[in-house]
N, C-alpha and C positions, 0 to 999 in steps of 0.2 A: 497884758503885755505879750503873752504867747500868741494870742489871736492876731494882734497887730503885727507881730514878727512873721507869722505864717502868711498874712496878707501881703506883707512887704516882699517875702520870698516869692510868692506866687506872681506878684506884679513884676518883680525883677526877672523871673523866668520867662514871662510873656514877652517882656522887652527884648531879652536876649534872643528868644526864639524868633520874634518878628525881625530883629536886626539880622539874624542869621539867614532867614528866608530872603530878606531884602538883598543881602550880600550875594546869596546864591543866584537870585534872579538877575542881579547886575552882572555876575560872572557868566551866566548863561548867555545873556545878551551880547557881552563882549566876545565870547567864544563864537557865537553865531556870526558876528560881524567879521571876525578873523577868518572863519571858514568861508564866508561869502567872498571875501577878498581873495582867498587862495584859489577858489574854484571859479574865478571870473572866466568868461568865455574867451576862446582864443582871439576873437576879434577885439575884445576889450583889452586883452593883454598886448596885442600888437599895437593898438592905438596908444597905450601907455608907454610902450617901448619907444615909439616914435616921438612921444612928447618929452620924455626925460633924457634920452640919449644925446641929442645934439648939444654941443657946447665945447668949451675949451677946458682941458684937464692937464694937471701935472702931478707928479709924486714928490714934490719938494719937501712936504712934511714928512713923508716916509723916509726919504733919503737923509734928512737931518737927524731923525731918530735913530736910523741904522748906523750913521756915522758915530753918534754918541755911544752906541753899543759896541763899536769896534768892528762892525760888519764890513765886508769888502764891497766897494763901489766900483763898477766897471766904467772907467772914464773913457771919453771919446779918443784919447791919445793911447789907449790900450792898457793903461794902468788899472790894476785890479780886475784883470780879465776873468770872466766867469762869475763875477759878483752881480749885484743889483744894478740895473740900468736907470739912468736919470732920464725920464721920458716926458715929453709934452705931446698931447694928443688933441687933434681937432676933428670933431664930428659935425658935419654940416648937412642939413636936410636939403635935398634937391627936388625940384619940381620938374621931372623928366619922364613923362608917360611912356616914351619910346623904350626906356630902360626898365621901368617898373613903377608900381604904384607907391612903393615905400622904399625910397632910395636915400642912402647916406654917402657922402664923400668923406673919406678917412685919410688924414695925413698926420704922420707922427715923426718927430725928430728927437735927437739925443742932446743932452748936455746944454740945453738952451741955445743950440746952434741950428737955426732954421734950414741951413743948407745940408745938414747931416741927416738926410731923410732915412728914417728907420722903417716905416711902412707907409705905403700909399695904395689905397684900394677904393673901389666902389662896393658898397654893401647893398644888396637887395633883400628885403625881408618879407616873407610871405607865409601863408598857411597852406600846408600840403594836404593831400587827400586823406591823411590820417588825423587831421586836425592838429598837427604839430607845427609850431612856428620854426621856420628854417631861415638861417642867415647864409646867403650865398655871397662869396667873395670874388671880386673881379679885379685882377691886376690890370694895370695900364700897359698897352703895347709900347707906347713911347714913354720911357721912364723919366723924361725930363720936361716934356711939353707943359704939364700942368703943375709942376712943383711950385709951391707958394700960393696955390689957389685958395688956401684958407684965408689969405689976406684980401682976396678979391674973388669971391664965389661966382661973380658974373662971368669969369673965365670959363666956367663949366656949362654955361647956358647952351652952348652948341655941341656939347659932348654927345657922341653917337655910339651905338652898340659896336660899330666897326673898330672903335678905338680901345675897347676893353675886351678881355677874354676870360670867361668864368672858369674857376677851378671846377673839376668834376664834382658831381653830386656827393660822392663819397667824402668830400672835404667840407660839406656844409656844417654849420654850427646848429645843433639841435637844442631847442630851448625848453627848459622846465622852470617853474616858479615855486619858490619856497618862501612863504611870507611875503616880504617886500622885495626879495632878491630874485632877479632873473639869472639863471645859470645857463650859459651857452657853451657847448663844447662839441668837438668832433667825436664821432662814435668809435671808441676803442681804437683798434688798429686799422680801421677802414681806409683812412687817408694814407695809403702806402704806394710808393713808387719804387720798384726794384726792392732793395733791402732797407730803404729808408721810410720810416713811419713818422708822419707829422702829427703833432698834437697841439692844438691851440684852444684855449678856453677863456671865457669871459664871465665875470660876475658884475651885474649892473643893478644899481638901485638909484633912486633920485638923489643926485648930488655926488655920487661916487661911481667910479668905473675901475675894475681890476682885471688884469689879464696875466696869463702865463703861457709859455710855449716851449716846446722841445722837439728834438729830432732823435729818434732811437733806431736801433738796428732791429729789423723784423726777425732776423734769424737768432739773435742772441739776447735781445731785450735790453742791451746796454745803451746808455745815453751817448749819443754822438755829439750833440750840441744843445746847450741850454744856458739860461742866465739864472743866477741865484738858486741853483738846484731845483728849478721848476716851481719856486715859490711865487706867490702872487705879487705883482707890482700894483700897488694901491694908489690910484690917482683921484684927486679931489677936483670937482668942477670949480673953476675959478672965473668963468664967464658964461 
């Protein structure tokens, strides 16, 4: 009986050891796959950004959860000023080589009211000389001409560089990737004009888009304007 028991113990130990080695090997493979995904080339990351960003987003789910929790919601009529905004965003990929190789049209509005334009931009996304992905933002000179273009992107087929004007390079969004998430943000206090510092940041992954922004005083560091105390607005892709 002792011999059988010893044989059983040895056999069991071998199985445990084999299973442990197999599990370690599986873990090493998974870790390698994650690492490879994180260190994808800038060109591959740029291609992924352009593939996953276009779409229609809103933060209806977040707003509903915040309301249940008693958080303040900043309504279009001014109620709840300073709280979370109810936002709908449209990111549309454009084929316009005159403006850039990777171009997005951005139009956002508040409280499900398409005429209440919150942000309208052209984004050009490129890789700079340091191999950093940069998002450059271009406001429209005519603030009304292309409002509603998300419903009819053909309106933008004739868009020219003369109709938009880029923010300075100091306001570009610099991109880093952590796992499946792309973090895009202005660099510290670089985007400053006079005593006003602008900070806008984005988190992007497949199916979700989040942003926050604020204006602070360069001299005092105090917040001049923001929503939800600079917390992220989390939008889900709905189309």
